[in-house]
N, C-alpha and C positions, 0 to 999 in steps of 0.2 A: 504494499500499499504506499501511497505517496503522501508528502506533506501538502495536502490539499484540503480544501473545505468541501464537505458534502453538503450541497445547498439544499438542505431539507430541514424543516423544523419538526421535531418529533415530540410526542408526549413523553415527558421526562420520567425515566424509570431507571433504577439501578439493577442491572441484570448481568450475569456472568456470560462471557462469550465462550461457546463451545468450539473447540478446535475441530475442523473438518477431518473426517477419516482420511487415511492416506491412500492414494492411488497405488496400484501394484504394477511395477515395471516388469513385463515379461522378458523384454530384450531391448537394449539400445546399442549393442555391439561395440561400445567404446573400449571394453577390455579385450576384445578379440583381435587376433592378428589378421592383417590383410591376407586374403586367400583362404581363410577358413571356410568350410562349407557347412551348411545346415541341412537337416532332413527336409524332404519334400513329401507331398501327399498326392495320390491319384485316386479319385473316387472309385474307380473300377478295379483297383488293386493296390490297397493301402501300402504294401511293402515294396511296390515298384517305384524306385526313385529315379529311373532313367527318363521319365517323362518331363522332368523339370530340374533346374539347378538353382541353388541359393548360395551365393558366394559373398563374403565380406569384401567390400571395396571402399575406396575413398568417396566421400559424398561429392556428387558432381557439381553441387552448388557451393560447397564449403569444404575443400579438400582436407582440412584438419580434422573433420568428423569422419566417423566410419558408419557405413550403412550396408544393407544387403542388396545386391543386384539379383533380381529373380527373372528367370527365363523359363519358357515351357515350349514343348512341341506337341502337346495334346490338350484336350479340353478337360475341365474339372480337376485341375491340379491346384496345389497351394503350398506355401511355406508352412512348415510344421514345427511347433515348439512344445516342449514339456513344461507344464505349469505346476509348481509346488507352492501353494499359498502360505503365508505366514501362519504360525501356530495359532490355532483357535479361529482361523478364517475359513470361510467356504464361499463357493461361487455366489451364493445368494446375498453375500455381504457387499456385492458390487452392483452397479447399475448399468454399465456400458462397457463395450470393447472399443478400443481406440488404436489408430495407427496413423503414421505419416506416409504419404505416397508421392512419388515423383515420376512422371510419365514423360518419355521423350518420343518424338516422331519416329515411326517405324517404316522402313523401306518395304515391309511386307504387307502393309495395309494402306488404305486410303488416308488422306490427310487427317480426318477426324477419327479414323478407326480405332486407334489405341485408347482414345478417351472414352468411348461409348461401350461400356462392358458391364456385366453383372459381377458383383462381389459376392462370392459364396464363402460360407464359414462352416467349419466342421468341428465338432466336439467328440473326442475319442472315436474318430473315424466315421461319425454319423453327421449328416448334414443337418444343421440347426437353423441356417438362414440361407435362402436362395434369393439374392438381391435382384432388384429390377435393373433392366438395361437402361443405364443413365450415364450422363456425362460425369465422370468420376473426378476430374480435376482439369486444370489448365496444363498446357505443355510446359515442360522445363521449369516447374515451380513446385515447391513442397506444399502439399495440402493435407491438413489433418482430417481424417475420416473417423466419425464416432457412431457406433451402432448400439441402440438401446437393447439390453438383455431382455426387456419385456417383449421385443419383437422376435426373439428367438423361440424355436420350438424346444423347450427344455422340460424334462420330467422333474418330479420331486427328487429323484436320486441324483439327477444332474446338478440340481441346485445345492445339494448337500455335499458335493464333491470338493475336496481340498487339493486333490492331485488329479491332473488330467492332461490330455494333449489338445491343443487347439491348432487348427490349420485354416488358412484363408488364401484367397487369391482371386484375381480377375479371371473370369471364365473365357479363355481364349487359347487357341493352340499355337500362338506365336507371341507370347508375352515377353516383354523386355522392359522392366521397370525397376524402381528402387523402393525400398521400404525401410522404416526406422521407427523408433519410439513406440513399440508395441506395448499396450497397457490395458489393465482393467481399471475402470474409473469408479472410485468410491462415491457414495452418496454425498451430494452437497448439502450443507446445513446453513441456514440463515444465521447471520451475525447481527444481533440487535434488530431483526426485522428486514435485513437486506441480504439478498442472495447474490453473491459475486459470481457472475457468469464467466468473466475473463478479466484477469489483471496482468497477463502476459509474463508473470514471474516464472512459469514453467517452461518458457521458451528460451532459446539462446540468441545472443546478439548476432544480427545479420540473417537470422531465419526469415524465410518468407511466411506471410500469413494469408489466409484465404480471403479473397475478395469476390464480390458479386458485381459483374459488369454486363453490358450489352454485347461487347465484343472482346476478343482476345487482345491482351496487352494494353487495355485502356486504363489500367491502374496497377500500381505496384504497392504492396503493403509489406514493410520490413520491420523486424524487431530492432529497436535501438535503445541506447541509454536515455533515461529521463533527462531532459536538458536542465532540470533543476536539482537532480540528485542522481549521480552517475551509478549508484548502487541499485537503482530501480530500473525496470524495463517497461517500455511502452511500445505502441505500434505507430509507425510513420506511414502515412498514406499519401502517395503522389499520383495525380490523375492526369489523363489526357483524353478522357471521354466523359459523357454525362451520366449521372446517376450511379457512380461507383460507390460501393459500400463495403465496409469490413463485415465479414461473414463469420458469425459465431454459432457453432452447433450447440444446442441446448437440450439437456435431459434434466427435467426437474426432479426434485426429491420425490420419493415414493408417496403416492397419494395426492400429489399436488398437480394442478393444471394452471395454465396461463391466467385463467380467470380468478385465481386466488391472489393475484398481484394487481396493484393499481397504478404502478408507474415504472417507466424505463429510465435508467440513469446512465450517464457516461461523462467522463472528464474529457475536455478538449483543450488543445494548446495550439495557438497559431504563432509560429516563429516569424520573425521579421522576414518579409518576402519582397525583395526589391522589384520583382516582376509583377506584383499585384498589390497595390496600395490599399485595396479593399478586400484583402484576403480573409478578414474575419466577418465580413458582411455577406453572408451566403444563405441559401436555402438549405435546410436540413431535412433529410428523408430517412424514414424507417420502414422496413418491410418484414413480414413474416413469411417464411418459405417463398421469398421473391414476389410476394403480393404486397403492394404498398398499403400501409395503414396510416401514414402521416407524411405530409409535406408542409413545411412552414410557409406562411403567407409572405410573398415577396422575398426580400433579402435582409432579414434582421441581423443585428449585431449579435454574434454568437459568443463573443468573449473578447477580452482585451489582448493585445499583442504581447507575446512573451510572458503570458500568465495562464496558469491552469484555471479553468472554469468548469464547474459541474453543471450539466444540463439535466433538467428533469422534465419528462414527458408523461403526464397522466394518461393512462389508457382511455379514460373517459373523454379525452380530447382527440382521440384517434378514431379511425373508421374500422377498428377491429370488429370482426364478426363473432356471433355466438359460437360458430364452429371453431374458429381460431381460439376462443377462450377455453375450449375443452382440450386443447393440445397439451400433452405432457412432454413431447419431444418435437423440436422444430428447429429451423435455422432462423436466427435473428440477424438482420442486415441493417446497418445504419451508417450514415456518413453525410458529408457535405456535397451537395449537387453542383459540381463545377468541373469543367474540363481542364482546369489549370490549378487545382488545389494542391497545397503542400501543408499538412497539419499532422498532429499527434492525437492519439486517443488512449484512454486508460480506464480501468475500473468500470467496466460495463456490468450493470447490476439491475436487479428487479427489487422493488419494494413490496413487501407483503401488505395485504389489507389489514387494517386495524392496528398498525404499528405507529401511526402518527399522522400529522396533518401535512399534506403536500403544500408547500408554500415557498417560493424562491426568496432568497435573502434580499434581493433588490426591492422587494415590496415592503420590507420591514427594516431591520437593522442590517446594513451591509457589512458583513464580517469578511475579512480577508486575512489569509495566512501568507506571510511574505517575509523572507529572510529572518526567520526565527521569531517573528512578531505576529501577535494576533491583533489586527487593526479593525476598528469599528467604523470605517468609512468616513472619518472626520467627525462623527457624532460622539458625544460623551455618554458613557454608560454609568449609571449611578451605582450599580452593584454587578460584579462579575464573579461567578463561581465556576471552577473547573474541576471535574471529577474524572477518575479513570472509569473504565467500562464496568468495573465491579461496584461502582458507587462510592469509592473512597475519595475524600477531598484531596485535591492536589494544590490548588492555588485560589486565592481570593483577591479582590481589588475593589476599590471604590472611586467613583468620579474620575474615570480614566477614558482615554480614547484609544489606547493600545496597551498590550501587555507583552512582555518579553517571555516567550515560552521555549526559548532555545534549550533551557535546562531540563525540559520534560523528556522522558524516554520515548523511543518510538512506540506507537500504539494508537489505540482508538480512545478518544476523550469526549465527554459530554460537557458542553459549555452553556451555562445558564446566565442569560444577560437580562438586566432590568434597565429599561430606557423609557423615559417619559411616562412612567407609571405602569408600563406593560412589561411582562416577563416573557422572554422567548428562550427556547432551548434548541441548541444545534449540536451537531455531531461533527467532529473533526478527526482526521486521520493523520498522524505524524510519523 
């Protein structure tokens, strides 16, 4: 999390923050030697490994990393790995299967051929998911694919397993692509009523991130260091086409659906752009499964230059449908509608219903976190109280327009501000 203000006023409560369960990494290949081979799978003869190869090679996009190059000469093949879960864990403790994939143009297929394939997944040599024939990724860019276990055909015995084999692959007889970061995804848990969908901390600097565009190459999303804190990671989006958006695959906690949340949030940062003096006056767009639910009117100011700003979009102000509200897994796409944009995003979140009042700070007390200071937008606060997330008091002040918070440890804090006889509560992340 970054040193930024989450621009939401919440009903004040002291509540402990539960740490999210840990994802389980099946394979990331970093400890392997170049040239090592992995087992492969063939649906019609599980022990026949001559139908495909899986070899550790240098990452085609970042040679310092190691990945697997997967090739096949027959249909229904896949990379195969043995999974031994941590003690006390079983498959039902996870919600999704995830992997990164990198597809290059193939001389053996038409221009779009390698991209349009079915992803098939097998558990202990039994098919548990036969994917749809769909566009899996863009050419020559890493894309994270995430599949909800609720969409798998799993028995009660399967869900109780702590040791098993998993195999997966694009269903083609001439595969040639790369895979990395194979994981089981643990359930996400809300922190103080906010579900973090993506904060990019699990990515590596210079990694590519998924984007939604109308055409190939119209936007590039890259993981970079936070311009305000080099220890943190954010995504940088550079566009050359209209309606490009960062694409986040979402699987909600068990029993939750999109209608249980009432706002979408994201942090945005516009660096100085000599090629666009109005770089922060843009239309913002949001879509669910590539169906637009929001486009801001005109070209509003989305934030100040060289400053992080939290944007809050109540679902009640979008065109979200009743069907979309029932979704528990979907892709969320959001970004600036511009063909020459260059900006950063971070902390893409959902706010649960009943956890507070959605109200942007600009409508009440303007609170800014900047250079280790908590600033109240030039206004004087008669009383200020700062608590940690467990409700323990950390700082107090009276009749101030700013507070030095550089001495606070990194974490989430509740700020209670009294100004002109009214009390407001906000949440900051340091």
